[in-house]
C-alpha positions in Angstrom: 21.9 10.7 40.2 19.2 10.4 37.6 16.7 13.3 36.9 14.1 12.2 39.5 16.7 11.6 42.2 18.2 15.0 41.4 14.9 16.7 42.1 14.5 14.7 45.3 18.1 15.6 46.3 17.3 19.3 45.9 14.1 18.9 47.9 16.0 17.1 50.7 18.7 19.7 50.9 16.0 22.4 51.1 14.2 20.5 53.9 17.4 20.1 55.9 18.4 23.7 55.5 14.9 25.3 56.1 13.6 23.1 58.9 9.8 23.6 59.2 9.6 26.4 56.6 7.9 25.5 53.3 10.6 26.4 50.7 10.0 23.7 48.1 8.6 26.3 45.7 12.1 27.8 45.3 13.1 25.1 42.8 10.1 24.2 40.5 10.2 20.8 38.8 11.2 22.2 35.4 14.2 24.0 37.0 15.2 20.8 38.8 15.2 19.0 35.4 17.4 21.8 33.9 19.8 21.5 36.9 20.1 17.8 36.2 21.0 18.5 32.6 23.7 20.9 33.5 25.1 18.9 36.5 24.7 15.4 35.0 23.4 14.4 38.5 26.7 15.0 40.4 25.7 16.1 44.0 28.6 18.5 44.3 27.7 20.2 41.1 24.0 20.3 42.1 25.0 22.0 45.3 27.1 24.5 43.5 24.6 25.5 40.9 21.8 25.7 43.5 23.8 27.8 45.9 24.6 30.3 43.2 21.1 30.3 41.8 19.7 31.1 45.2 22.1 34.0 45.6 21.2 35.3 42.1 17.5 34.9 42.8 17.9 36.7 46.1 19.7 39.6 44.4 17.0 39.8 41.7 14.3 39.5 44.4 12.7 36.5 42.7 10.2 34.3 44.6 11.6 31.2 43.0 14.5 30.1 40.8 13.7 30.5 37.1 15.1 28.7 34.1 16.9 32.0 33.1 18.6 32.2 36.5 19.7 28.6 36.3 21.0 29.0 32.7 22.9 32.2 33.6 24.6 30.5 36.6 25.4 27.5 34.5 27.0 29.7 31.9 29.0 31.5 34.6 30.2 28.1 35.8 31.0 27.0 32.3 28.7 24.0 32.5 27.6 22.3 29.3 23.9 21.4 28.7 23.6 17.7 27.8 
């Protein structure tokens, strides 16, 4: 997926999982762009980094996923920034 489609994919996955709840704020656009750079648009990798970012954000009691959370998860997964 390209960067725009990665953001749409993340929003779609949130919509499917949350039903009627408005949870799109969880992954701001700049974070979606960062996720694209780490995952190179591969859906399986997008799912992996998003799942762990949500867990980390929950533990830290964040209202949305931040760039620092995303970068920390990517480092843990040994993903390279491109």
